[in-house]
Backbone as a chain_set.jsonl record, in Angstrom:
{"seq": "MKSYDLRSIWICKECSSTFSFRSDVEEHVEKMGHNNINEYDMMSGKLLSED", "coords": {"N": [[-2.411, 10.913, -10.387], [-4.057, 7.881, -9.917], [-7.172, 6.107, -10.488], [-7.484, 3.925, -8.748], [-6.072, 4.74, -6.563], [-7.778, 6.122, -4.947], [-9.307, 4.263, -3.719], [-7.889, 2.47, -2.202], [-5.67, 1.551, 0.506], [-2.364, 1.168, 1.573], [-0.285, -0.878, 3.589], [2.791, -1.291, 5.057], [4.146, -4.243, 6.116], [6.536, -4.604, 7.29], [7.505, -2.272, 8.499], [5.332, -0.861, 9.322], [4.508, 1.438, 7.995], [2.158, 3.564, 6.337], [0.326, 4.093, 3.3], [-1.251, 6.144, 0.861], [-1.138, 6.339, -1.822], [-0.229, 4.54, -4.719], [2.156, 5.145, -6.001], [3.723, 6.111, -3.93], [4.061, 3.783, -2.484], [5.576, 2.269, -4.277], [7.891, 3.842, -4.341], [8.718, 3.557, -1.677], [9.285, 0.813, -1.581], [11.417, 0.756, -3.37], [13.332, 2.48, -2.126], [13.557, 1.566, 0.566], [13.563, -1.175, 0.413], [11.605, -2.828, 1.325], [9.303, -5.306, 0.789], [7.031, -6.486, 1.646], [4.037, -5.738, 1.637], [0.719, -4.91, 2.273], [-2.417, -4.474, 0.616], [-5.383, -2.735, 1.157], [-8.93, -2.395, 0.887], [-10.44, 0.694, 1.209], [-13.103, 1.264, 1.822], [-14.384, -1.127, 2.697], [-12.47, -2.328, 4.267], [-11.343, -4.72, 3.691], [-8.784, -7.08, 2.889], [-7.043, -6.721, -0.068], [-4.799, -7.411, -1.596], [-1.83, -9.237, -0.969], [1.503, -8.794, -0.597]], "CA": [[-3.175, 10.069, -9.493], [-4.845, 6.849, -10.589], [-8.47, 5.903, -9.837], [-7.367, 2.971, -7.644], [-5.501, 5.426, -5.408], [-8.862, 6.623, -4.1], [-10.027, 3.121, -3.148], [-7.006, 1.573, -1.461], [-4.617, 2.0, 1.415], [-1.327, 0.145, 1.653], [0.42, -0.895, 4.869], [4.019, -2.083, 5.038], [4.178, -5.153, 7.256], [7.882, -4.611, 7.853], [7.766, -1.086, 9.328], [4.021, -0.288, 9.653], [4.226, 2.674, 7.263], [0.921, 3.508, 5.566], [0.394, 4.872, 2.075], [-2.517, 6.39, 0.173], [-0.888, 6.345, -3.257], [0.621, 3.444, -5.176], [3.479, 5.683, -6.322], [4.463, 6.169, -2.663], [4.416, 2.388, -2.164], [6.674, 1.907, -5.174], [9.068, 4.567, -3.875], [9.108, 2.926, -0.416], [9.916, -0.471, -1.928], [12.7, 1.056, -4.002], [14.282, 3.094, -1.193], [13.728, 0.811, 1.802], [13.707, -2.602, 0.137], [10.513, -3.565, 1.961], [8.417, -5.847, -0.231], [5.917, -7.133, 2.318], [3.062, -4.659, 1.765], [-0.664, -5.326, 2.038], [-3.337, -3.478, 0.082], [-6.716, -2.866, 1.732], [-10.014, -1.558, 0.382], [-10.742, 1.682, 2.249], [-14.519, 1.255, 2.185], [-14.755, -2.334, 3.422], [-11.392, -2.757, 5.145], [-10.908, -6.05, 3.3], [-7.484, -7.252, 2.268], [-7.154, -6.892, -1.513], [-3.634, -8.168, -2.045], [-0.76, -9.407, 0.009], [2.784, -8.97, -1.294]], "C": [[-4.018, 9.119, -10.337], [-6.148, 6.638, -9.824], [-8.378, 4.932, -8.667], [-6.752, 3.606, -6.407], [-6.588, 5.912, -4.454], [-9.615, 5.501, -3.4], [-9.197, 2.287, -2.2], [-6.122, 2.31, -0.484], [-3.638, 0.842, 1.524], [-0.622, 0.275, 2.992], [1.622, -1.824, 4.744], [4.052, -2.941, 6.295], [5.542, -5.176, 7.936], [8.131, -3.429, 8.787], [6.489, -0.336, 9.72], [3.748, 1.07, 9.008], [2.936, 2.487, 6.465], [1.006, 4.469, 4.391], [-0.987, 4.995, 1.456], [-2.369, 6.312, -1.341], [0.087, 5.235, -3.63], [2.032, 3.939, -5.496], [4.343, 5.796, -5.062], [4.905, 4.779, -2.229], [5.624, 1.975, -2.998], [7.977, 2.583, -4.754], [9.604, 3.943, -2.579], [9.829, 1.602, -0.681], [11.305, -0.235, -2.5], [13.736, 1.552, -2.996], [14.59, 2.226, 0.019], [13.947, -0.686, 1.581], [12.642, -3.46, 0.792], [9.524, -4.014, 0.886], [7.152, -6.458, 0.352], [4.839, -6.093, 2.649], [1.679, -5.173, 1.405], [-1.494, -4.162, 1.522], [-4.731, -3.761, 0.623], [-7.696, -1.934, 1.029], [-10.416, -0.6, 1.492], [-12.193, 1.648, 2.7], [-14.872, 0.05, 3.06], [-13.708, -2.771, 4.44], [-10.846, -4.125, 4.787], [-9.533, -6.015, 2.64], [-7.674, -7.524, 0.788], [-5.993, -7.69, -2.069], [-2.571, -8.175, -0.961], [0.511, -9.676, -0.756], [3.785, -9.599, -0.362]], "O": [[-4.611, 9.513, -11.341], [-6.224, 6.957, -8.638], [-9.11, 5.084, -7.689], [-6.893, 3.07, -5.308], [-6.327, 6.094, -3.265], [-10.481, 5.769, -2.566], [-9.745, 1.469, -1.461], [-5.859, 3.505, -0.616], [-4.038, -0.321, 1.562], [-0.387, 1.381, 3.479], [1.487, -2.991, 4.375], [3.993, -2.422, 7.409], [5.681, -5.709, 9.037], [8.878, -3.554, 9.758], [6.557, 0.704, 10.374], [2.841, 1.781, 9.439], [2.652, 1.393, 5.978], [1.659, 5.511, 4.462], [-1.793, 4.066, 1.518], [-3.364, 6.228, -2.061], [1.092, 5.017, -2.953], [3.003, 3.214, -5.279], [5.557, 5.599, -5.122], [5.99, 4.612, -1.673], [6.579, 1.399, -2.478], [9.042, 1.969, -4.804], [10.817, 3.819, -2.409], [10.859, 1.315, -0.071], [12.255, -0.938, -2.157], [14.882, 1.102, -3.008], [15.738, 2.151, 0.457], [14.456, -1.38, 2.46], [12.759, -4.685, 0.815], [8.975, -3.187, 0.159], [6.285, -6.906, -0.399], [4.738, -5.628, 3.784], [1.49, -5.796, 0.36], [-1.305, -3.016, 1.93], [-5.208, -4.893, 0.558], [-7.339, -0.827, 0.626], [-10.705, -1.037, 2.606], [-12.486, 1.971, 3.851], [-15.582, 0.194, 4.055], [-14.024, -3.505, 5.376], [-9.982, -4.649, 5.49], [-9.173, -5.068, 1.941], [-8.388, -8.456, 0.418], [-6.185, -8.554, -2.924], [-2.445, -7.247, -0.163], [0.605, -10.665, -1.483], [4.929, -9.833, -0.752]]}, "num_chains": 1, "name": "protein.A"}
């Protein structure tokens, strides 16, 4: 587990799946081919990055 895993949540815009760990996001991208995933700060709810 990385320190950023405790600060972020990722949501796939293609299928609405949510992830708490970046490794799960990477696995989802690899298996499903979904690349449109947003990262949000869990404390503020602000969008951190948009893929």
